[in-house]
N, CA and C atoms as an extended XYZ file, in Angstrom:
369
Properties=species:S:1:pos:R:3:atomname:S:1:resname:S:1:resid:I:1 pbc="F F F"
N        91.679       99.348       67.736 N   UNK     1
C        91.295      100.550       68.448 CA  UNK     1
C        91.394      100.286       69.946 C   UNK     1
N        92.215      101.091       70.620 N   UNK     2
C        92.425      100.959       72.052 CA  UNK     2
C        92.163      102.299       72.714 C   UNK     2
N        91.387      102.287       73.776 N   UNK     3
C        91.143      103.473       74.570 CA  UNK     3
C        91.707      103.251       75.966 C   UNK     3
N        92.426      104.250       76.483 N   UNK     4
C        93.105      104.150       77.760 CA  UNK     4
C        92.593      105.224       78.707 C   UNK     4
N        92.334      104.849       79.952 N   UNK     5
C        91.848      105.772       80.962 CA  UNK     5
C        92.685      105.618       82.218 C   UNK     5
N        93.337      106.716       82.643 N   UNK     6
C        94.158      106.710       83.843 CA  UNK     6
C        93.338      107.133       85.057 C   UNK     6
N        93.771      106.674       86.227 N   UNK     7
C        93.160      107.079       87.477 CA  UNK     7
C        94.187      106.956       88.593 C   UNK     7
N        93.908      107.583       89.734 N   UNK     8
C        94.751      107.447       90.902 CA  UNK     8
C        95.591      108.651       91.249 C   UNK     8
N        95.576      109.685       90.423 N   UNK     9
C        96.356      110.876       90.712 CA  UNK     9
C        95.779      111.653       91.879 C   UNK     9
N        96.568      112.599       92.379 N   UNK    10
C        96.113      113.410       93.487 CA  UNK    10
C        97.208      114.292       94.031 C   UNK    10
N        96.919      114.932       95.156 N   UNK    11
C        97.853      115.826       95.831 CA  UNK    11
C        98.417      115.119       97.057 C   UNK    11
N        99.740      115.002       97.122 N   UNK    12
C       100.406      114.349       98.237 CA  UNK    12
C       101.603      115.180       98.675 C   UNK    12
N       102.171      114.816       99.812 N   UNK    13
C       103.373      115.462      100.308 CA  UNK    13
C       104.608      114.648       99.953 C   UNK    13
N       105.746      115.296       99.928 N   UNK    14
C       107.001      114.617       99.642 CA  UNK    14
C       107.187      113.428      100.575 C   UNK    14
N       107.606      112.304       99.995 N   UNK    15
C       107.787      111.078      100.750 CA  UNK    15
C       106.593      110.150      100.719 C   UNK    15
N       105.452      110.641      100.286 N   UNK    16
C       104.245      109.825      100.214 CA  UNK    16
C       104.268      108.903       98.998 C   UNK    16
N       103.251      108.063       98.901 N   UNK    17
C       103.114      107.116       97.801 CA  UNK    17
C       101.778      107.279       97.106 C   UNK    17
N       101.758      106.942       95.839 N   UNK    18
C       100.542      106.890       95.045 CA  UNK    18
C       100.620      105.703       94.108 C   UNK    18
N        99.473      105.156       93.764 N   UNK    19
C        99.409      104.091       92.780 CA  UNK    19
C        98.472      104.518       91.662 C   UNK    19
N        99.017      104.661       90.474 N   UNK    20
C        98.243      105.011       89.302 CA  UNK    20
C        97.798      103.748       88.580 C   UNK    20
N        96.622      103.801       87.995 N   UNK    21
C        96.112      102.679       87.228 CA  UNK    21
C        95.667      103.157       85.856 C   UNK    21
N        95.778      102.282       84.891 N   UNK    22
C        95.340      102.552       83.532 CA  UNK    22
C        94.527      101.359       83.067 C   UNK    22
N        93.310      101.618       82.654 N   UNK    23
C        92.426      100.568       82.169 CA  UNK    23
C        92.228      100.722       80.670 C   UNK    23
N        92.393       99.630       79.941 N   UNK    24
C        92.293       99.643       78.493 CA  UNK    24
C        90.999       99.000       78.049 C   UNK    24
N        90.370       99.616       77.075 N   UNK    25
C        89.226       99.011       76.404 CA  UNK    25
C        89.638       98.685       74.978 C   UNK    25
N        89.138       97.590       74.465 N   UNK    26
C        89.530       97.147       73.144 CA  UNK    26
C        90.127       95.753       73.199 C   UNK    26
N        90.384       95.223       72.047 N   UNK    27
C        90.878       93.858       71.955 CA  UNK    27
C        92.403       93.789       72.009 C   UNK    27
N        92.886       92.636       72.372 N   UNK    28
C        94.298       92.277       72.263 CA  UNK    28
C        95.216       93.160       73.102 C   UNK    28
N        94.794       93.464       74.324 N   UNK    29
C        95.622       94.243       75.235 CA  UNK    29
C        96.981       93.583       75.452 C   UNK    29
N        97.005       92.269       75.533 N   UNK    30
C        98.246       91.552       75.798 CA  UNK    30
C        99.259       91.666       74.667 C   UNK    30
N        98.860       92.147       73.494 N   UNK    31
C        99.774       92.325       72.371 CA  UNK    31
C       100.576       93.622       72.447 C   UNK    31
N       100.228       94.515       73.377 N   UNK    32
C       100.852       95.827       73.465 CA  UNK    32
C       101.863       95.898       74.588 C   UNK    32
N       103.008       96.494       74.295 N   UNK    33
C       103.852       97.008       75.359 CA  UNK    33
C       103.187       98.266       75.917 C   UNK    33
N       103.322       98.482       77.215 N   UNK    34
C       102.662       99.608       77.864 CA  UNK    34
C       103.688      100.500       78.533 C   UNK    34
N       103.427      101.800       78.489 N   UNK    35
C       104.347      102.749       79.090 CA  UNK    35
C       103.635      103.827       79.883 C   UNK    35
N       104.379      104.424       80.790 N   UNK    36
C       103.937      105.607       81.518 CA  UNK    36
C       104.883      106.758       81.187 C   UNK    36
N       104.311      107.880       80.810 N   UNK    37
C       105.048      109.106       80.543 CA  UNK    37
C       104.502      110.206       81.431 C   UNK    37
N       105.271      111.262       81.591 N   UNK    38
C       104.810      112.368       82.413 CA  UNK    38
C       105.246      113.693       81.810 C   UNK    38
N       104.471      114.727       82.103 N   UNK    39
C       104.746      116.051       81.575 CA  UNK    39
C       104.512      117.086       82.663 C   UNK    39
N       105.587      117.742       83.073 N   UNK    40
C       105.514      118.808       84.059 CA  UNK    40
C       105.174      120.124       83.372 C   UNK    40
N       104.639      121.092       84.107 N   UNK    41
C       104.291      122.380       83.506 CA  UNK    41
C       105.485      123.030       82.821 C   UNK    41
N       105.304      123.427       81.568 N   UNK    42
C       106.345      124.099       80.826 CA  UNK    42
C       107.459      123.204       80.316 C   UNK    42
N       107.333      121.895       80.477 N   UNK    43
C       108.378      120.978       80.050 CA  UNK    43
C       107.854      119.976       79.028 C   UNK    43
N       108.792      119.316       78.353 N   UNK    44
C       108.437      118.286       77.385 CA  UNK    44
C       107.957      117.025       78.099 C   UNK    44
N       107.110      116.274       77.415 N   UNK    45
C       106.686      114.997       77.950 CA  UNK    45
C       107.883      114.042       77.970 C   UNK    45
N       108.055      113.315       79.071 N   UNK    46
C       109.210      112.455       79.225 CA  UNK    46
C       108.808      111.054       79.660 C   UNK    46
N       109.662      110.113       79.340 N   UNK    47
C       109.453      108.714       79.679 CA  UNK    47
C       109.636      108.482       81.165 C   UNK    47
N       108.806      107.614       81.733 N   UNK    48
C       108.954      107.217       83.125 CA  UNK    48
C       109.208      105.719       83.272 C   UNK    48
N       108.347      104.898       82.676 N   UNK    49
C       108.470      103.450       82.825 CA  UNK    49
C       107.738      102.742       81.704 C   UNK    49
N       108.162      101.518       81.402 N   UNK    50
C       107.500      100.713       80.384 CA  UNK    50
C       107.622       99.242       80.732 C   UNK    50
N       106.693       98.461       80.208 N   UNK    51
C       106.661       97.034       80.492 CA  UNK    51
C       106.291       96.279       79.227 C   UNK    51
N       106.906       95.122       79.035 N   UNK    52
C       106.695       94.336       77.830 CA  UNK    52
C       105.355       93.622       77.874 C   UNK    52
N       105.014       92.995       76.753 N   UNK    53
C       103.754       92.248       76.676 CA  UNK    53
C       103.693       91.132       77.705 C   UNK    53
N       104.839       90.513       77.961 N   UNK    54
C       104.896       89.422       78.924 CA  UNK    54
C       105.073       89.903       80.354 C   UNK    54
N       105.413       91.185       80.535 N   UNK    55
C       105.626       91.736       81.861 CA  UNK    55
C       107.079       91.798       82.295 C   UNK    55
N       107.971       91.215       81.532 N   UNK    56
C       109.399       91.210       81.858 CA  UNK    56
C       110.228       91.525       80.631 C   UNK    56
N       111.347       92.218       80.797 N   UNK    57
C       111.714       93.025       81.960 CA  UNK    57
C       111.134       94.426       81.878 C   UNK    57
N       110.968       95.109       82.990 N   UNK    58
C       110.526       96.503       82.948 CA  UNK    58
C       111.681       97.426       82.595 C   UNK    58
N       111.339       98.618       82.118 N   UNK    59
C       112.308       99.640       81.774 CA  UNK    59
C       111.933      100.914       82.514 C   UNK    59
N       112.923      101.573       83.125 N   UNK    60
C       112.661      102.774       83.908 CA  UNK    60
C       113.606      103.898       83.524 C   UNK    60
N       113.100      105.107       83.608 N   UNK    61
C       113.969      106.268       83.529 CA  UNK    61
C       114.828      106.336       84.783 C   UNK    61
N       116.041      106.867       84.641 N   UNK    62
C       116.936      106.969       85.789 CA  UNK    62
C       116.319      107.791       86.921 C   UNK    62
N       115.488      108.751       86.565 N   UNK    63
C       114.910      109.641       87.557 CA  UNK    63
C       113.913      108.952       88.483 C   UNK    63
N       113.373      107.803       88.072 N   UNK    64
C       112.373      107.111       88.885 CA  UNK    64
C       112.830      105.728       89.321 C   UNK    64
N       113.938      105.243       88.805 N   UNK    65
C       114.414      103.905       89.119 CA  UNK    65
C       114.634      103.751       90.621 C   UNK    65
N       114.135      102.653       91.166 N   UNK    66
C       114.245      102.398       92.592 CA  UNK    66
C       113.094      102.942       93.403 C   UNK    66
N       112.281      103.816       92.813 N   UNK    67
C       111.140      104.401       93.504 CA  UNK    67
C       109.806      103.997       92.886 C   UNK    67
N       109.782      103.839       91.568 N   UNK    68
C       108.558      103.501       90.848 CA  UNK    68
C       108.607      102.048       90.395 C   UNK    68
N       107.450      101.405       90.347 N   UNK    69
C       107.325      100.046       89.856 CA  UNK    69
C       106.136       99.957       88.913 C   UNK    69
N       106.382       99.476       87.699 N   UNK    70
C       105.318       99.288       86.733 CA  UNK    70
C       104.916       97.813       86.718 C   UNK    70
N       103.636       97.551       86.563 N   UNK    71
C       103.141       96.182       86.499 CA  UNK    71
C       101.911       96.141       85.600 C   UNK    71
N       101.530       94.946       85.194 N   UNK    72
C       100.349       94.804       84.352 CA  UNK    72
C        99.603       93.530       84.707 C   UNK    72
N        98.321       93.546       84.413 N   UNK    73
C        97.466       92.387       84.593 CA  UNK    73
C        96.707       92.219       83.290 C   UNK    73
N        97.190       91.327       82.443 N   UNK    74
C        96.586       91.162       81.124 CA  UNK    74
C        95.161       90.625       81.199 C   UNK    74
N        94.865       89.855       82.231 N   UNK    75
C        93.518       89.323       82.387 CA  UNK    75
C        92.505       90.425       82.667 C   UNK    75
N        92.956       91.528       83.282 N   UNK    76
C        92.084       92.642       83.619 CA  UNK    76
C        92.282       93.851       82.717 C   UNK    76
N        93.170       93.754       81.744 N   UNK    77
C        93.461       94.857       80.820 CA  UNK    77
C        93.899       96.117       81.558 C   UNK    77
N        94.795       95.953       82.524 N   UNK    78
C        95.257       97.092       83.304 CA  UNK    78
C        96.779       97.130       83.385 C   UNK    78
N        97.305       98.337       83.534 N   UNK    79
C        98.703       98.556       83.841 CA  UNK    79
C        98.754       99.574       84.967 C   UNK    79
N        99.671       99.372       85.905 N   UNK    80
C        99.744      100.218       87.090 CA  UNK    80
C       101.133      100.795       87.245 C   UNK    80
N       101.206      101.887       87.991 N   UNK    81
C       102.479      102.504       88.342 CA  UNK    81
C       102.455      102.815       89.824 C   UNK    81
N       103.200      102.037       90.598 N   UNK    82
C       103.343      102.279       92.021 CA  UNK    82
C       104.464      103.280       92.224 C   UNK    82
N       104.160      104.406       92.845 N   UNK    83
C       105.117      105.483       93.029 CA  UNK    83
C       105.367      105.676       94.517 C   UNK    83
N       106.594      105.421       94.950 N   UNK    84
C       106.987      105.577       96.338 CA  UNK    84
C       108.011      106.696       96.474 C   UNK    84
N       108.163      107.190       97.691 N   UNK    85
C       109.137      108.240       97.987 CA  UNK    85
C       109.028      109.399       97.013 C   UNK    85
N       107.826      109.876       96.819 N   UNK    86
C       107.580      110.925       95.835 CA  UNK    86
C       108.294      112.218       96.202 C   UNK    86
N       108.759      112.907       95.174 N   UNK    87
C       109.473      114.163       95.311 CA  UNK    87
C       108.712      115.264       94.590 C   UNK    87
N       108.925      116.523       94.982 N   UNK    88
C       108.258      117.618       94.269 CA  UNK    88
C       108.514      117.601       92.768 C   UNK    88
N       109.695      117.163       92.340 N   UNK    89
C       110.007      117.110       90.921 CA  UNK    89
C       109.249      116.024       90.176 C   UNK    89
N       108.520      115.167       90.901 N   UNK    90
C       107.650      114.185       90.266 CA  UNK    90
C       106.310      114.784       89.853 C   UNK    90
N       106.050      116.017       90.241 N   UNK    91
C       104.799      116.676       89.894 CA  UNK    91
C       104.651      116.773       88.383 C   UNK    91
N       103.565      116.234       87.866 N   UNK    92
C       103.339      116.203       86.424 CA  UNK    92
C       101.982      115.585       86.143 C   UNK    92
N       101.558      115.715       84.904 N   UNK    93
C       100.449      114.918       84.408 CA  UNK    93
C       101.031      113.604       83.914 C   UNK    93
N       100.485      112.504       84.374 N   UNK    94
C       100.988      111.183       84.020 CA  UNK    94
C       100.075      110.545       82.985 C   UNK    94
N       100.681      110.054       81.908 N   UNK    95
C        99.949      109.477       80.790 CA  UNK    95
C       100.278      108.000       80.616 C   UNK    95
N        99.266      107.227       80.379 N   UNK    96
C        99.402      105.832       80.004 CA  UNK    96
C        99.420      105.737       78.484 C   UNK    96
N       100.254      104.849       77.933 N   UNK    97
C       100.377      104.722       76.487 CA  UNK    97
C       100.601      103.271       76.086 C   UNK    97
N       100.161      102.939       74.875 N   UNK    98
C       100.284      101.590       74.336 CA  UNK    98
C       101.163      101.592       73.096 C   UNK    98
N       101.997      100.584       72.979 N   UNK    99
C       102.992      100.443       71.918 CA  UNK    99
C       102.804       99.089       71.251 C   UNK    99
N       102.714       99.070       69.920 N   UNK   100
C       102.561       97.812       69.188 CA  UNK   100
C       103.822       96.965       69.196 C   UNK   100
N       104.966       97.555       69.542 N   UNK   101
C       106.237       96.851       69.497 CA  UNK   101
C       106.831       96.618       70.864 C   UNK   101
N       108.116       96.977       70.994 N   UNK   102
C       108.845       96.768       72.230 CA  UNK   102
C       108.647       97.964       73.156 C   UNK   102
N       108.905       97.799       74.452 N   UNK   103
C       108.734       98.903       75.404 CA  UNK   103
C       109.881       99.899       75.342 C   UNK   103
N       109.826      100.807       74.382 N   UNK   104
C       110.877      101.803       74.208 CA  UNK   104
C       110.665      102.987       75.142 C   UNK   104
N       111.650      103.895       75.123 N   UNK   105
C       111.598      105.112       75.918 CA  UNK   105
C       111.151      106.320       75.099 C   UNK   105
N       110.810      106.108       73.845 N   UNK   106
C       110.455      107.195       72.943 CA  UNK   106
C       108.944      107.332       72.826 C   UNK   106
N       108.432      108.505       73.105 N   UNK   107
C       106.986      108.707       73.058 CA  UNK   107
C       106.434      108.540       71.656 C   UNK   107
N       107.261      108.779       70.635 N   UNK   108
C       106.814      108.647       69.248 CA  UNK   108
C       106.542      107.198       68.867 C   UNK   108
N       107.029      106.252       69.648 N   UNK   109
C       106.807      104.841       69.365 CA  UNK   109
C       105.475      104.330       69.900 C   UNK   109
N       104.767      105.154       70.647 N   UNK   110
C       103.513      104.729       71.259 CA  UNK   110
C       102.327      105.225       70.437 C   UNK   110
N       101.361      104.348       70.250 N   UNK   111
C       100.288      104.574       69.290 CA  UNK   111
C        98.988      105.062       69.912 C   UNK   111
N        98.746      104.714       71.160 N   UNK   112
C        97.521      105.102       71.840 CA  UNK   112
C        97.855      105.732       73.180 C   UNK   112
N        97.109      106.775       73.521 N   UNK   113
C        97.379      107.545       74.736 CA  UNK   113
C        96.114      107.800       75.526 C   UNK   113
N        96.245      107.782       76.852 N   UNK   114
C        95.173      108.229       77.709 CA  UNK   114
C        95.172      109.740       77.829 C   UNK   114
N        94.212      110.275       78.571 N   UNK   115
C        94.077      111.717       78.731 CA  UNK   115
C        94.911      112.269       79.880 C   UNK   115
N        95.458      111.406       80.709 N   UNK   116
C        96.348      111.826       81.771 CA  UNK   116
C        95.663      111.991       83.112 C   UNK   116
N        96.456      111.870       84.175 N   UNK   117
C        95.987      112.110       85.528 CA  UNK   117
C        97.035      112.940       86.261 C   UNK   117
N        96.586      113.946       86.998 N   UNK   118
C        97.488      114.900       87.637 CA  UNK   118
C        98.048      114.341       88.943 C   UNK   118
N        99.363      114.434       89.091 N   UNK   119
C       100.045      114.111       90.336 CA  UNK   119
C       100.771      115.359       90.805 C   UNK   119
N       100.461      115.812       92.010 N   UNK   120
C       101.099      116.986       92.582 CA  UNK   120
C       101.739      116.609       93.906 C   UNK   120
N       103.035      116.883       94.045 N   UNK   121
C       103.785      116.550       95.246 CA  UNK   121
C       104.282      117.846       95.864 C   UNK   121
N       103.826      118.145       97.062 N   UNK   122
C       104.234      119.356       97.756 CA  UNK   122
C       105.480      119.098       98.588 C   UNK   122
N       106.271      120.131       98.798 N   UNK   123
C       107.491      120.014       99.571 CA  UNK   123
C       107.239      120.232      101.051 C   UNK   123
């Protein structure tokens, strides 16, 4: 049983940065691949970034590659998403998720989900 709680969302202007954090409660956090997904209003939830149990290598969606960085601290049971050069199209609810296997890009492969944190980027 894993519970995930996201934090760090907010309202920013285009070009600004935000750092999202996800804290996990439960045992064996280091056994999970971790991912970040996002869902914009009226759109399907989509993959943003994922990281393996060991932390290498990360996987990114083309839409965020070069701007977002995912990292984890297994000792603290946390995974983070550093978001730089934010664009209005990055506006979405961002969800943290845990995967028992490899860090895939498919939301159906993830077993535990947080409740999400809102990121709004104004133009």
